[in-house]
C-alpha positions as CSV (number, residue, x, y, z in Angstrom):
1,M,54.7,107.6,91.1
2,P,53.7,103.9,91.3
3,L,56.1,101.9,93.5
4,T,56.6,99.3,90.7
5,T,58.3,102.0,88.6
6,L,60.9,102.8,91.3
7,P,64.4,101.2,91.3
8,A,64.4,98.0,93.4
9,E,66.2,99.4,96.5
10,Q,64.2,102.6,96.5
11,R,61.0,100.6,96.2
12,F,62.1,98.4,99.1
13,F,62.7,101.4,101.5
14,A,59.5,103.2,100.3
15,E,57.5,100.1,101.2
16,L,59.4,99.8,104.5
17,L,58.6,103.4,105.5
18,S,55.0,103.0,104.4
19,G,54.7,100.1,106.9
20,V,56.0,102.4,109.6
21,V,54.1,105.7,109.0
22,L,50.8,103.9,108.2
23,N,50.9,102.2,111.6
24,P,52.0,105.1,113.9
25,G,50.7,103.3,117.0
26,Q,53.6,100.9,116.7
27,L,56.1,103.8,117.3
28,K,57.2,104.1,120.9
29,R,59.7,106.3,122.6
30,C,62.3,108.4,120.9
31,W,65.7,108.3,122.6
32,F,68.5,110.7,122.1
33,A,72.3,110.1,121.7
34,R,74.5,112.9,122.9
35,L,77.6,114.8,121.9
36,Q,80.8,113.4,123.5
37,S,84.1,115.1,124.2
38,S,85.8,112.1,122.6
39,I,84.7,109.2,120.4
40,P,85.2,105.8,122.2
41,A,86.4,102.8,120.3
42,G,83.6,101.1,118.4
43,S,81.5,104.2,118.4
44,Y,80.1,106.0,115.4
45,S,79.8,109.7,114.7
46,I,79.2,111.7,111.5
47,K,78.5,115.4,110.7
48,F,74.9,114.8,109.8
49,P,71.9,113.9,112.0
50,R,70.6,110.3,112.0
51,L,67.5,108.5,113.0
52,E,67.4,104.7,113.8
53,V,64.1,102.8,114.1
54,V,63.9,99.3,115.7
55,L,61.5,97.4,113.4
56,R,61.8,94.1,115.2
57,G,63.9,92.6,118.0
58,E,66.3,94.5,120.3
59,Y,69.0,97.1,119.7
60,G,71.0,99.4,121.9
61,N,73.3,102.3,122.4
62,L,76.0,101.2,124.8
63,L,77.1,104.7,125.6
64,E,73.8,105.4,127.5
65,P,72.8,103.1,130.4
66,D,69.1,103.5,129.7
67,Q,69.5,102.9,125.9
68,K,71.1,99.4,126.0
69,A,67.9,97.6,125.3
70,L,65.7,99.4,122.8
71,G,62.7,97.3,121.6
72,Q,60.4,97.2,118.6
73,G,59.0,100.6,117.8
74,D,61.7,102.5,119.7
75,L,63.7,105.2,117.9
76,L,67.1,106.7,118.5
77,F,67.9,110.2,117.2
78,I,71.5,111.1,116.9
79,P,72.2,114.8,116.2
80,A,74.9,116.0,113.9
81,N,78.2,115.1,115.5
82,G,76.4,112.9,118.1
83,V,77.9,109.6,119.1
84,N,76.4,106.2,119.5
85,Q,77.9,102.7,120.1
86,P,75.6,100.1,118.5
87,A,74.8,96.9,120.4
88,W,74.3,94.0,118.0
89,N,74.1,91.2,120.6
90,K,70.4,90.5,119.9
91,D,68.4,89.6,116.9
92,V,67.2,92.9,115.3
93,L,65.8,94.4,112.1
94,L,66.9,98.1,112.1
95,L,66.2,101.0,109.7
96,G,68.8,103.8,109.7
97,I,68.4,107.1,108.0
98,V,71.2,109.7,107.5
99,F,70.0,113.3,106.7
100,A,72.6,114.8,104.5
101,P,72.0,118.3,102.9
102,A,71.0,117.0,99.5
103,Y,70.2,113.3,99.9
104,L,68.9,110.7,102.3
105,S,71.1,107.6,103.0
106,L,69.0,104.7,104.2
107,T,70.3,101.4,105.6
108,F,68.4,98.2,106.6
109,H,70.2,95.9,109.0
110,D,69.2,92.3,109.5
111,K,71.3,91.0,112.4
112,R,71.1,87.6,113.9
113,A,72.8,87.3,117.3
114,A,73.8,83.7,116.7
115,Q,75.7,84.5,113.5
116,S,78.8,86.6,112.9
117,G,78.3,89.6,110.6
118,F,74.9,90.6,109.2
119,Q,72.4,88.3,107.7
120,R,71.4,91.1,105.3
121,V,72.3,94.8,104.7
122,R,70.5,96.9,102.1
123,K,71.3,100.5,101.3
124,C,69.9,103.3,99.2
125,E,70.8,106.9,98.6
126,V,68.1,109.1,97.4
127,P,68.8,112.7,96.3
128,H,66.4,115.5,97.1
129,H,66.1,119.2,96.7
130,N,66.8,121.1,99.9
131,R,63.5,120.7,101.7
132,G,62.7,123.3,104.4
133,E,60.4,120.9,106.3
134,L,63.2,118.4,106.9
135,V,65.6,121.2,108.1
136,H,63.0,122.5,110.6
137,L,62.0,119.1,111.9
138,L,65.7,118.1,112.4
139,Q,66.4,121.4,114.2
140,A,63.4,120.9,116.5
141,L,64.4,117.3,117.4
142,T,68.0,118.4,118.0
143,S,66.7,121.1,120.4
144,L,64.3,118.7,122.2
145,G,67.2,116.4,122.9
146,A,67.7,118.6,126.0
147,S,64.1,117.7,127.1
148,P,63.8,114.0,126.1
149,N,60.8,113.4,128.3
150,D,58.5,115.6,126.2
151,Q,57.4,112.6,124.2
152,E,54.0,114.1,123.4
153,I,55.9,116.7,121.3
154,I,58.8,114.5,120.2
155,Q,56.8,111.5,118.8
156,P,54.7,113.5,116.3
157,L,57.9,115.2,115.1
158,C,59.5,111.8,114.5
159,L,56.4,110.6,112.6
160,S,56.5,113.8,110.5
161,L,60.1,113.2,109.8
162,L,59.5,109.6,108.6
163,Q,56.6,110.8,106.5
164,C,58.9,113.4,104.8
165,C,61.3,110.6,104.0
166,R,58.5,108.4,102.6
167,K,57.4,111.4,100.4
168,I,61.0,111.8,99.1
169,L,61.3,108.1,98.3
170,N,58.1,108.3,96.3
171,D,59.0,111.5,94.5
172,P,59.2,111.0,90.8
173,A,62.0,113.5,90.6
174,A,64.2,111.7,93.1
175,D,65.2,109.0,90.7
176,K,65.9,111.5,88.0
177,L,68.4,113.6,90.0
178,A,71.9,112.6,89.0
179,R,74.2,111.5,91.7
180,G,77.0,113.8,90.7
181,P,75.1,117.2,91.2
182,F,73.6,116.3,94.5
183,L,76.9,114.9,95.8
184,Y,78.8,118.0,94.7
185,Q,76.1,120.2,96.4
186,S,76.4,118.2,99.6
187,I,80.2,118.6,99.7
188,C,80.0,122.3,99.0
189,T,77.5,122.7,101.8
190,W,79.6,120.7,104.2
191,I,82.7,122.9,103.4
192,Q,80.7,126.0,104.1
193,D,79.7,124.6,107.5
194,N,83.1,123.2,108.4
195,Y,85.7,125.6,106.8
196,A,87.3,126.3,110.1
197,R,88.2,122.6,110.6
198,D,91.1,120.7,109.1
199,V,89.4,120.1,105.8
200,T,91.3,118.1,103.2
201,R,90.4,116.3,100.0
202,E,91.2,113.0,101.7
203,N,89.1,113.4,104.8
204,T,86.2,114.9,102.8
205,A,86.3,111.8,100.5
206,T,86.2,109.6,103.6
207,L,83.2,111.4,105.0
208,F,81.2,111.0,101.8
209,N,82.4,107.5,101.2
210,I,84.1,108.2,97.9
211,T,87.7,108.4,96.7
212,P,89.8,111.6,96.7
213,N,90.0,111.4,92.9
214,H,86.2,111.2,92.8
215,V,86.1,114.5,94.8
216,S,88.4,116.1,92.3
217,R,86.3,114.9,89.4
218,L,83.1,116.2,90.9
219,F,84.6,119.7,91.2
220,Q,85.9,119.6,87.7
221,Q,82.6,118.5,86.2
222,Q,80.1,120.2,88.4
223,G,81.8,123.5,89.4
224,N,83.9,126.2,88.0
225,M,86.9,125.7,90.3
226,G,88.8,122.8,91.9
227,F,88.3,121.4,95.4
228,V,91.3,123.3,96.9
229,D,90.4,126.5,95.1
230,Y,86.8,126.2,96.4
231,L,87.9,125.6,100.0
232,R,90.2,128.6,99.8
233,W,87.5,130.8,98.3
234,V,85.1,129.9,101.1
235,R,87.7,130.6,103.8
236,M,88.8,133.9,102.2
237,A,85.2,135.1,102.0
238,K,84.8,134.2,105.7
239,A,88.1,136.0,106.5
240,K,86.9,139.2,104.8
241,M,83.6,139.1,106.8
242,I,85.5,138.6,110.1
243,L,88.0,141.4,109.3
244,Q,85.2,143.8,108.5
245,K,83.3,143.2,111.8
246,Y,85.8,142.1,114.5
247,H,89.0,143.5,115.8
248,L,90.8,140.2,116.2
249,T,94.5,139.4,115.8
250,I,95.5,138.1,112.4
251,N,96.5,134.8,114.0
252,E,93.0,134.5,115.5
253,V,91.3,135.3,112.1
254,A,93.5,132.7,110.5
255,R,92.6,130.1,113.0
256,R,88.9,130.8,112.7
257,C,89.2,130.3,108.9
258,G,91.0,127.0,109.1
259,Y,94.6,128.2,108.9
260,P,96.8,127.4,111.9
261,D,99.7,129.5,110.5
262,G,98.9,133.2,110.5
263,D,101.9,134.1,108.2
264,Y,100.7,131.6,105.6
265,F,97.2,132.9,105.8
266,S,98.4,136.5,105.3
267,R,100.4,135.5,102.2
268,L,97.3,133.7,100.7
269,F,95.1,136.7,101.5
270,K,97.5,139.2,99.9
271,R,97.8,137.0,96.8
272,E,94.0,136.8,96.6
273,F,93.1,140.4,97.2
274,G,96.3,142.4,96.7
275,V,96.4,143.7,100.3
276,T,97.4,142.2,103.6
277,P,94.6,141.3,106.1
278,G,95.6,144.2,108.3
279,E,95.4,146.7,105.4
280,Y,92.0,145.3,104.4
281,R,90.7,145.6,108.0
282,D,91.8,149.2,108.2
283,R,89.3,150.1,105.6
284,F,86.4,149.2,107.9
285,L,87.6,149.7,111.5
């Protein structure tokens, strides 16, 4: 697809990535942010992996002493749930990419140290079908975070990841995928991965940068059940699997499925399946 036929923001990021991947010699070391037991003030953490590329100037991660002055060509990989604290005290042009299950979220930061705020910020979200190569590359980089000095392995992986992003941005189908379906798919995938947590419509909306009412509309328009019903359906399916395979207390099963109250979980389970969790487990153990 010719770049001139892409939407303006998508074309901007496609050209930006082309400049990076067609000049691989400019890429330097890939650094790794880490998981933290708590998130310090001013830090940033999300459920999806991220990659930041210093295009020009100087940038840093204040949580790691050796990452406070990343220069042009350096990369920072932040695994899912990883934490970084950006340092914006120098002039910098920075490309950031978030790898969500059904879309890429790209941000371009133009920060001038002498000015408050950003000189320019550009953003673009590009939907994509679940691409196996992205998943495998992200898994490999996450694992290699434990061996950050293996740069002869890490750097080609980073380049391949950026090439995949460029390919997605230039995909004729990317602009045709409606935002609603890929956002709905992303939320469903996130619920399936995080059902044991305190998941609510409100904190899900915050994570995906939409309103709670928008979450409800997505499930009404794209699915066959509401948000709360879908969350309960996922949790109950997991509960049945646990009850079939493990001899845990009902309270422990409830906790592993996102319900802190075992009695409440038992009432929901019986209402859903007509038997108590204990009666259901007796069929298998």
